[in-house]
C-alpha positions as CSV (number, residue, x, y, z in Angstrom):
1,M,-1.3,40.2,-22.3
2,A,0.7,38.9,-19.0
3,P,-1.6,37.6,-15.9
4,A,-1.8,39.7,-12.7
5,A,0.9,39.3,-10.2
6,D,-2.2,38.5,-7.8
7,D,-3.8,35.6,-10.1
8,V,-0.5,34.2,-10.5
9,A,0.1,34.2,-6.9
10,H,-3.1,32.7,-5.6
11,M,-3.3,30.4,-8.5
12,R,1.0,29.0,-7.2
13,A,-0.9,28.6,-3.6
14,A,-4.0,26.4,-4.9
15,L,-1.0,24.1,-7.1
16,G,0.9,24.1,-3.2
17,L,-1.8,22.6,-1.4
18,A,-3.1,20.5,-4.5
19,A,0.5,18.7,-4.4
20,R,0.5,17.8,-0.3
21,N,-2.0,14.7,-1.7
22,L,-0.3,14.2,-4.1
23,G,-0.6,10.1,-4.8
24,R,-3.4,9.9,-2.0
25,T,-6.7,10.6,-3.8
26,W,-6.8,8.4,-6.8
27,P,-9.0,7.6,-8.9
28,N,-9.7,11.9,-8.9
29,P,-6.6,14.2,-9.3
30,A,-5.0,16.3,-6.8
31,V,-6.8,19.6,-7.0
32,G,-6.4,22.7,-5.2
33,C,-8.8,25.6,-4.7
34,V,-7.9,29.2,-3.0
35,L,-11.3,32.1,-2.2
36,V,-10.0,35.5,-2.3
37,R,-12.4,38.0,-1.7
38,E,-11.5,42.2,-1.6
39,G,-7.9,40.6,-1.9
40,R,-7.9,38.4,1.5
41,V,-7.7,34.9,1.6
42,V,-11.5,33.8,2.7
43,G,-10.7,29.9,1.7
44,R,-8.9,27.2,0.6
45,G,-8.6,23.7,0.3
46,A,-6.8,20.5,-1.2
47,T,-9.2,16.9,-2.9
48,A,-8.6,14.8,0.5
49,V,-7.1,11.4,0.3
50,G,-9.3,9.1,-1.1
51,G,-10.7,11.3,-3.8
52,R,-13.4,12.8,-1.5
53,P,-14.4,16.0,-0.8
54,H,-13.1,18.3,-3.8
55,A,-11.2,21.2,-3.7
56,E,-13.8,23.3,-3.9
57,A,-16.2,21.5,-1.7
58,V,-13.3,22.0,1.2
59,A,-12.5,25.5,0.5
60,L,-16.2,26.7,0.1
61,G,-17.1,24.9,3.6
62,L,-14.5,26.9,5.2
63,A,-15.1,30.3,3.2
64,G,-19.0,29.8,4.2
65,S,-20.5,33.3,3.6
66,A,-17.3,34.9,2.6
67,A,-17.5,33.2,-0.9
68,R,-20.2,35.5,-1.9
69,G,-18.3,38.1,-4.4
70,A,-14.7,36.2,-4.3
71,T,-12.8,35.3,-6.9
72,A,-11.6,31.0,-6.9
73,Y,-8.3,29.5,-8.0
74,V,-8.5,26.4,-9.1
75,T,-5.7,23.6,-10.6
76,L,-8.1,22.1,-13.1
77,E,-11.5,23.1,-14.3
78,P,-14.6,22.4,-12.0
79,C,-16.3,18.7,-12.6
80,A,-19.6,19.4,-14.2
81,H,-20.7,15.6,-13.2
82,H,-22.8,14.3,-10.3
83,G,-21.1,11.6,-8.1
84,R,-21.5,11.4,-4.5
85,A,-21.6,14.9,-4.8
86,G,-23.5,17.6,-6.5
87,P,-20.8,19.1,-9.0
88,C,-18.5,21.4,-8.4
89,S,-19.2,24.1,-10.8
90,D,-22.6,23.9,-9.6
91,A,-21.5,24.4,-5.7
92,L,-19.2,27.4,-6.9
93,I,-22.2,29.2,-8.4
94,A,-24.7,28.6,-5.7
95,A,-22.0,29.9,-2.9
96,G,-22.1,33.4,-5.3
97,I,-18.4,33.5,-6.9
98,E,-17.9,36.4,-9.3
99,R,-15.1,34.7,-11.2
100,L,-13.1,31.5,-11.4
101,V,-9.7,31.5,-12.5
102,A,-8.7,27.9,-13.5
103,A,-5.3,26.7,-14.4
104,I,-6.3,23.8,-17.7
105,E,-9.3,22.4,-19.1
106,D,-10.7,19.0,-17.4
107,P,-10.4,16.0,-20.3
108,D,-12.9,13.9,-18.7
109,P,-15.2,13.5,-20.9
110,R,-18.2,14.1,-18.0
111,T,-17.2,17.7,-17.9
112,A,-14.5,18.4,-20.6
113,G,-15.2,22.4,-20.7
114,D,-18.9,21.9,-19.6
115,G,-18.1,22.9,-16.0
116,F,-16.9,26.1,-17.5
117,A,-20.2,26.5,-19.6
118,R,-22.0,26.3,-16.4
119,L,-20.0,29.0,-14.9
120,R,-20.2,31.8,-17.9
121,A,-23.9,30.9,-18.7
122,A,-24.6,32.0,-14.5
123,G,-22.6,35.1,-15.2
124,V,-19.5,34.1,-13.5
125,V,-16.2,35.2,-15.7
126,V,-14.4,33.0,-15.8
127,E,-10.0,33.3,-17.3
128,V,-8.3,29.7,-17.9
129,G,-4.2,29.2,-18.5
130,I,-2.6,30.9,-15.9
131,E,-0.2,28.7,-14.4
132,A,-1.0,25.9,-16.6
133,D,2.1,23.7,-17.7
134,A,2.7,23.3,-13.8
135,A,-1.1,21.9,-13.4
136,R,-0.7,19.8,-16.2
137,R,2.6,18.3,-14.5
138,L,0.5,17.6,-11.8
139,A,-1.9,16.4,-13.1
140,E,0.1,14.3,-15.1
141,G,-1.3,10.9,-14.1
142,F,-4.9,12.0,-14.3
143,L,-4.5,13.3,-17.4
144,R,-3.0,9.7,-18.5
145,R,-5.2,8.0,-18.0
146,I,-7.7,10.2,-19.4
147,A,-5.7,10.6,-23.2
148,D,-3.9,6.9,-22.9
149,G,-6.2,4.4,-20.8
150,R,-3.1,4.1,-18.7
151,P,-1.4,5.6,-15.5
152,M,2.2,7.7,-15.7
153,V,4.4,5.7,-15.0
154,T,7.7,6.7,-13.5
155,L,10.7,4.1,-13.2
156,K,13.2,4.2,-10.6
157,L,16.6,2.9,-10.8
158,A,19.9,2.4,-8.7
159,T,22.7,1.8,-10.2
160,S,26.4,1.5,-9.6
161,L,28.5,3.8,-11.7
162,D,28.5,1.0,-14.7
163,G,24.8,0.9,-14.3
164,R,24.8,-2.3,-12.3
165,I,21.9,-2.9,-9.5
166,A,23.3,-6.2,-7.7
167,T,26.7,-8.5,-7.6
168,H,26.9,-11.1,-9.6
169,R,26.1,-13.4,-6.2
170,G,22.7,-10.9,-5.7
171,D,24.6,-8.6,-3.2
172,S,22.3,-5.2,-3.8
173,R,22.0,-4.1,-0.1
174,W,22.9,-1.0,-0.9
175,I,24.3,0.3,-3.8
176,T,22.9,3.5,-2.9
177,G,23.1,5.8,1.0
178,E,20.6,6.7,3.3
179,A,19.8,9.9,1.6
180,A,18.8,8.2,-1.6
181,R,16.9,5.5,-0.1
182,T,14.9,8.3,1.9
183,R,14.3,10.0,-1.4
184,V,13.0,6.7,-2.8
185,Q,10.5,7.0,0.2
186,A,9.5,10.0,-0.9
187,L,8.6,8.9,-4.0
188,R,6.5,6.1,-2.9
189,A,4.6,9.1,-1.0
190,T,3.8,10.7,-4.3
191,H,2.6,7.6,-6.2
192,D,-0.6,5.7,-5.8
193,A,1.3,2.3,-6.3
194,V,4.4,0.6,-6.6
195,M,4.8,-1.8,-8.8
196,V,8.2,-4.7,-8.8
197,G,8.1,-7.5,-11.3
198,T,8.5,-11.1,-9.6
199,G,12.3,-11.4,-10.0
200,T,12.4,-8.2,-7.3
201,A,9.6,-9.6,-5.2
202,L,11.4,-12.8,-4.9
203,A,14.7,-11.6,-4.2
204,D,14.1,-9.0,-1.9
205,D,10.9,-9.9,-0.3
206,P,10.1,-6.3,0.0
207,E,7.2,-4.8,2.2
208,L,7.1,-2.0,-0.2
209,T,5.3,0.5,2.1
210,C,5.7,4.6,2.5
211,R,8.5,5.1,5.7
212,L,7.7,8.5,5.7
213,P,6.3,9.9,9.0
214,G,2.5,11.0,8.1
215,A,2.6,9.5,4.6
216,E,2.1,5.8,5.9
217,A,-1.8,6.0,5.3
218,P,-3.1,5.2,2.8
219,P,-0.9,3.0,1.8
220,A,0.0,2.9,-1.8
221,V,-1.1,-0.4,-3.7
222,R,1.8,-2.6,-3.9
223,V,1.1,-4.3,-7.3
224,V,3.2,-7.5,-8.5
225,L,3.5,-8.2,-12.0
226,D,3.6,-12.5,-11.5
227,R,3.0,-14.2,-14.1
228,H,2.7,-17.9,-12.9
229,L,2.2,-16.7,-9.3
230,R,5.3,-17.9,-8.2
231,I,5.8,-15.6,-4.9
232,P,5.3,-18.1,-1.7
233,L,2.3,-17.3,0.5
234,T,4.6,-16.9,3.5
235,H,6.1,-13.7,1.2
236,K,5.7,-10.7,3.2
237,L,3.7,-9.1,0.4
238,V,1.2,-12.0,0.7
239,R,1.4,-12.5,4.7
240,T,0.1,-8.3,5.0
241,A,-2.3,-8.1,2.2
242,D,-5.3,-7.8,3.9
243,R,-4.0,-4.4,5.7
244,T,-1.9,-3.3,2.8
245,P,-3.6,-3.1,-0.9
246,T,-1.9,-5.9,-2.7
247,W,-2.6,-6.7,-6.6
248,I,-0.8,-9.2,-8.6
249,A,-1.2,-9.4,-12.2
250,T,-0.8,-12.4,-13.7
251,S,-2.1,-15.2,-15.9
252,R,-5.1,-16.2,-17.0
253,R,-3.4,-19.8,-17.2
254,A,-2.2,-19.4,-13.3
255,E,-3.1,-22.2,-11.1
256,A,-6.9,-21.8,-9.8
257,A,-5.6,-23.6,-6.4
258,R,-2.8,-21.5,-6.0
259,A,-4.7,-18.3,-7.4
260,A,-7.7,-19.0,-5.0
261,A,-5.3,-19.3,-1.5
262,M,-4.0,-16.0,-2.7
263,R,-7.3,-14.4,-2.9
264,A,-8.0,-15.9,0.6
265,A,-5.1,-14.0,2.1
266,G,-6.5,-10.8,0.9
267,V,-4.6,-10.5,-2.8
268,E,-6.8,-9.0,-5.4
269,L,-5.4,-10.7,-8.8
270,I,-5.5,-9.2,-11.9
271,E,-5.9,-11.1,-15.1
272,V,-4.4,-9.9,-18.0
273,E,-3.2,-11.4,-21.6
274,E,0.4,-12.9,-22.1
275,A,3.4,-11.4,-24.6
276,G,6.0,-13.3,-25.4
277,E,7.8,-14.6,-22.6
278,G,5.9,-12.4,-19.8
279,L,2.4,-10.1,-19.4
280,D,1.3,-7.9,-22.2
281,L,2.6,-4.5,-20.1
282,R,0.7,-2.2,-21.7
283,A,-2.3,-4.3,-21.0
284,T,-1.5,-4.6,-16.9
285,L,-1.2,-0.7,-17.1
286,R,-5.0,-0.3,-18.7
287,A,-6.3,-2.9,-16.1
288,L,-4.5,-0.8,-13.6
289,A,-5.9,2.3,-14.8
290,G,-9.6,1.3,-15.2
291,R,-9.0,0.3,-10.9
292,G,-8.5,3.7,-11.0
293,L,-4.8,3.9,-10.8
294,T,-3.1,7.1,-12.2
295,R,0.7,7.4,-10.8
296,V,2.5,4.4,-10.7
297,L,6.0,4.2,-9.5
298,C,8.3,1.2,-10.7
299,E,11.2,0.1,-8.4
300,G,12.3,-2.8,-10.8
301,G,13.8,-5.1,-12.4
302,G,15.6,-5.6,-15.1
303,H,13.3,-7.4,-17.0
304,L,10.3,-5.3,-16.0
305,A,12.0,-2.1,-16.3
306,A,13.7,-3.0,-19.9
307,G,10.1,-4.2,-20.9
308,L,8.5,-1.2,-19.9
309,L,11.1,1.2,-22.1
310,R,11.1,-0.9,-25.0
311,D,7.2,-0.4,-25.4
312,D,7.3,3.3,-24.5
313,L,5.9,3.2,-21.2
314,V,8.0,5.2,-19.1
315,D,7.0,9.0,-18.7
316,H,9.7,9.6,-16.0
317,L,12.8,8.3,-15.1
318,V,14.5,8.4,-11.6
319,C,18.1,7.6,-11.5
320,F,20.1,6.8,-8.4
321,R,23.8,6.8,-9.4
322,A,26.5,5.6,-6.7
323,G,30.0,6.2,-7.0
324,L,31.0,2.3,-6.9
325,A,31.8,0.1,-10.0
326,I,30.5,-3.4,-9.7
327,G,31.8,-4.8,-13.0
328,G,30.9,-6.9,-15.9
329,D,29.7,-9.8,-14.3
330,G,27.6,-7.8,-12.3
331,R,23.4,-7.9,-13.0
332,P,22.8,-5.1,-15.3
333,A,19.8,-2.0,-14.5
334,L,18.5,-3.7,-18.0
335,A,17.9,-6.6,-19.7
336,G,18.3,-7.2,-23.4
337,F,15.3,-6.0,-25.6
338,G,16.4,-6.4,-28.7
339,V,17.9,-2.7,-30.0
340,D,20.2,-3.1,-33.1
341,G,20.4,0.3,-33.9
342,L,21.1,4.0,-31.8
343,A,17.9,5.1,-33.7
344,D,15.5,2.1,-32.6
345,A,16.9,2.9,-28.5
346,P,14.2,4.8,-26.6
347,R,15.5,8.3,-25.8
348,L,14.5,10.8,-22.7
349,Q,15.6,14.0,-22.1
350,R,17.3,15.1,-18.5
351,R,15.2,17.5,-16.5
352,A,17.4,17.3,-13.3
353,Q,20.8,16.2,-12.0
354,E,21.5,17.1,-8.5
355,P,23.8,15.1,-5.1
356,C,21.6,13.3,-3.2
357,G,24.1,12.3,-0.5
358,G,27.2,10.7,-2.0
359,D,25.0,9.7,-4.2
360,I,24.1,11.5,-8.0
361,M,20.2,11.6,-8.9
362,E,19.2,12.1,-11.9
363,L,15.5,13.1,-13.2
364,W,14.6,11.8,-17.0
365,A,11.3,12.5,-19.0
366,R,9.9,11.7,-21.9
367,A,11.3,13.8,-25.0
368,S,7.4,14.2,-25.7
369,P,5.7,14.9,-22.7
370,L,1.6,14.6,-22.7
371,N,0.4,17.8,-23.7
372,P,-3.1,17.9,-23.5
373,S,-5.8,21.4,-23.6
């Protein structure tokens, strides 16, 4: 039987609330909650920046005594474990809600159905599954971290028509126009971290910050894969590490004195295993997930992008294509990674394509998306 129109509308409102803080709630998921009593919204909330308080606590705080007898619409199962605050499932019970409508179950082993069980045991009517697909898409980073032990990875490419990211001399500013660059800023705002490789860091000396008004705080974590700590101490990323979180994934064999200087500048070093001529990308992502990251935006360069695709670690690809041709001597968007036959090539599914100023933006996703319960 199709869900009631009001239930769908209220759940969509909860999803909209959750999306407001996407990329700023890690290590917790971005969740939304709407409380409705006798057809009137009496409370609403989203998981706060930094992950606390949870959406349910915010909504209950606004509703006060009006929560008694209400229906709670939440995008993810209310937690059942004790952290810095008590379980949200217990808070909803104490507030006297009569019905809970949830989009999806929380796969975190500390909850994983226990929140629903507590509510049902207290006499609350629990219904699950309304707008489930939309909720999974919204919570994909959190779900990926639980299921695979790594964050969701979005790969961003900005290329010429012939797939180049710079001329043979390295000139790359700017291949795409202002509208595309603004969309990249929006991508940064919805991800926990922005990641680049050593080559991009050295060539561009980027700040990797979000400059959209209202989205600057808290800043996304800046992650650089730098096996030999080649980035100079005068680099912008190092000089600003004391005020913008900067993590460098590096080899355990990196020079000790240089590592000490990086740490003294405020950089957090993450030692990971090597694989071939670089760092083990899967191990690197596991280390980032272990520090709480759920959504990582990779902005290059060609070797890192190719490695992520080769190792099947790209969940989403956002490609901005500009209407210019650079030629075969330009720098390719992807370094070679040994594909012998088309059957071995990574394949993605196109999800959307739209104009972006004078450029084209294409959205691609892995052919087998995460689909937890």
